[in-house]
N, C-alpha and C positions, 0 to 999 in steps of 0.2 A: 464410772471415774467422773463425770461432770459436777455430781452432787458431792464427792469428796473434795473436789478443787474449792468448789464453791463454798463448802463449810468450812474449811480453812481460813478463805477469803473473810467470813464471818468472824472467826476465830481470832485472827488478826486485827480486825476492826472493833471487836467488844474488847482486847486486850488494850488495845491502844485508846480507845475513847473513855473506858473506864479508869485505866492508870492515869490519863490526863486530867482527869476531875478530881481523881484522888491526891493527885500531887499540886495541883492548883488550890485545893482548899487544905492543904497540910495535912492529908489522912495519913494516917499510921501503916502500918504494915499491913497489907491485904494478898488477897491472892492474886495480884497483878504478877504478871513474869518480870517485869522490869525491876521490881524491889528486890527479887532472890540474885541477879546476876550482877555480880561484883563487877565487872566490866563496864556495866551502864551506869555506876554510881556518879553523881556528878552530873550526868548528862538525860535524866530521867525523863522531863518534857520533850527533850528533842527525841529521844527514843520512842516515846508516846506517839509523837507525831509522826515519827519513819513507821510504826507498826500500822497505824492509820494507813499512811499512803500505800505501803506494801499490801496491806488487806482490799483498799480499793482495786489496784492493779491486778491483784488475784481474782477478785470477784469479777472485774471486767474482762479478764482472760478467760475466765470460765462461762462466760457469755459466748465467745468467740468460739469455744470449741466446739466442733462437730461432735454430734451422737444424739443418742434417744435418752430421755428420761422415761422412767415407767408410766408417766401420765400422756407420753406421746405417742406410745404401743397401741 
């Protein structure tokens, strides 16, 4: 479970950082999620930053979750 949550956090961070770079460099449509959700249009950079923060929080939370990973067994 810890690996899934950590992977989800990484996914949010990648989407946020990549989208932020894409929007700051006036990149075109790409595979970043913010480009395809109509409710986010006009707030792309803000949403990219929110994705980065949410991904960081999820990643930090995954460190706090008790449990073992395959390497700890």
